[in-house]
N, C-alpha and C positions, 0 to 999 in steps of 0.2 A: 503568335500561336505557339503553345508549348508542344514540343516534339516528344515522341516516345522515348528517345534517348535522354532528353532533359528530365522527363518524368521519372525515368529509371534512376538517374543520378540523384534527383531530389529524394527519392525513396531511400537510396543508399545513404545519403547524408543524414536523413531523418533517423534511420535505424542506428547509424554510427553515433550520432550525438545523443540520442535518447538512451542508448545502452550505457554510455558513460555517465549520464545523469543518474540513471538507475543504480549504477555501481558506485556512485559518489566519487568517481574520478573527476567529474565536474561537479563540485559541491555547491550548495546554496551561495549565491552571490558571485559565482565564477563568471568572469567576462568571456563571452563567446566572440572571438575575433574572426570575422567571416573570411578574411584573406588567409589567415593561418590555417583555418579548417579546410578551406578549398585547396591549399597547397598540400596539406596532409593527405587529402583524399584524391589528389591529382585531378581536380576539376575546376571549373570556373566558379565565381562567387554566386552566380544566378541560382543554381540548384540548392546551394547552401542557404541562401536567403529564403528560398521557398520552404525549405525544411524548418528553418527557425520560425518562420511565420506560422507553420503548422504546430510547432511546439508551443508557440505563444498562445494559440487558440486553445490548446489543451491545458494551459495554466502552468506549464513547466518552465517557460521563459518569459521574462518581462523586458520591456525596452525603457531605458532611462535617458532623459535628455542629456546630451553632451557626454554620454557614457556608451550607449549602445545596448546590445543584447546581453543580458545576464541570466544565469540560472535563478529561478524564483526563490526568494528567501522563504523559509518556513515561518508562517504566522503562528507563533507559539500559542497565543491565547486562543486563536481560532481552532487550532489543532486540539488543544486541551479541552475546550468546550465541546467540540464535536465528538471526541472520544468518550467524554463523560456521558454525554447524551446517548450516544450509540450503545454504550454499556448498559444503560438503563432500559432502553427500548428493546435491544436485541436480547438482553437477559430475559425480559418478560415474554417476548415472542418465542424464545426457545423453550421456556417453561410451558407455555400454552401449546406448543407444537408437540412436546414430548409424548403425550399419550397417543398421538396420531402418527407417530413415526413407526413404520413397520420394519420387519427384519431386512427387507431389501434396502430401505433408506439408510438404516444403520450400517449395513454392510458397505454401502456406497461411501458413506462418510468415513468409515474405517479405512477403506481402500485409498481414499484421497489423503488421509492422514499418513498412511504408510508411504505414499509417494513423497509426501513432505519430509518424512523421516529419511528416506533414501537421498534426498537432496542435501542433507546436512553435511555429508562428507565432501561434496563438491558444490558449495553453496552458490545459488543463483537467486539473488534477492527478489528479482522481478517474477520469476517462475514460482518461487515460494509464496509470494504475495497473492498471485493468481490462484494457487491451490488453496490458500487460506480462505480466500473469498468463496471458493467452491464448497469447502468444508462447512462453513457457517451457513451458506445458502441452503444446503440440504437440511440443516437442523431447524431453521426458522421458516422454511418454505410452506409447511402446512398450517401455519398459524391461522386460526379461524377469525381473528380480528383484523379486518382489512385496513383499518385506520392505523393500527399498530404496525402492521407490515409495511404500510406506506412510509411511516416514519423511519423504519429500519433502512429501507431502500434509499430514502433521502439522505440518511446519515452516511451510508456507504458512498453515495455519489459525491457528497460534500468532502468526505475524507480523501477520495481519489483526486479531487481537484487541489487539495492542499499538498499532499505528498503521498504517492502510491508506493513508495519504497521504504517504509519504516524499517524493515528488517535489514536494509543496507546500512543503516545507521547503527543498529544494535543486533548484529548477527547472532550474538550469544543468546539473545532472547528467543531465537527460533527453537533451540533445544527445549527450553521450558514450555514453549507454546505447544509443541506436539505432545508433550507429557500431559499438559492441561486438557488438550483435546481428548486424550484417552480417558482422563478422569470424568469429563463431561459425558462421554459416551457410556461409561460404566454406570453413572448415576441414572441415565435415561433407561438403560437396559434393566436396571434393578427396580425401576418404578419408584425412584426416590421421591420425597416430598417436593412438589413444584417449587416451593420457595428455595430449597437447597439447590435445585437445578438452576434457578434464576440467579442466585448469588454466585454460583460457580461460573456461569457464563458472563455475568457482569464483572466479577473480579478478574477474570481472564482478560477481558478487554482493558480494564483499568491498569493491570500490571504492564501491559504493552505500552500504554500511554506513559506511565511513570518511567519505564526504562528508556523510552525515546527522549523524554524531556531531560532526564538525568544526563544522557549522552550528549544532547544538544548543549546543555549548560557547561559540560566539561570541555567540549570542543570550543565553545565560545570563549571560555576562560583561558584556554591554551592559546587561542588566537590573539587575545588581548593582553595576555600576560598577567591576568588577574588570578588570584587563588580560587580553585574550584572547590 
């Protein structure tokens, strides 16, 4: 039977490991040695094992035979396809939502983007990602097409399972992201042509995809000694 103390230590281990995965201290493929982590946290391996099982359920850790627990590798093609599809459906949903977004909704989105801007000086990739999700959710929430909205939510869920810390890989992209958010808001406020809004939202998503894949290729090349 799990005690309260054990549960608390498991939560502590979970938070510690997850924060390092989010910050890419433990990058894709990093081997998670239970004994070393337990020693670092001054606890037994039992709560560490519980924490790693929880991270495995979230898709952030995988077990390999004769190797043990590793930080999940980014599935490059799955990420690219998901971001490409999400750009398409989210762009369309945002364009359809635009006429339905009132002043309060636009003010809420602008406030979230301002919070993202303030994070740039003391960057926290996980917090930035959560705020980014909030920003876009405000803009596509009133989409009148429930089928399109379902596809957007499915895309976000799939993306979270692949890697929820894109900005940890490409922190420089965050500066461009908040600027593009401002541009999208301006288009909506001005009552721009729906196609212009759709393309702005779509290209915003695709630029993040391209920046992430470029960074991934560069890191892989450095790790293997191949020219990038």
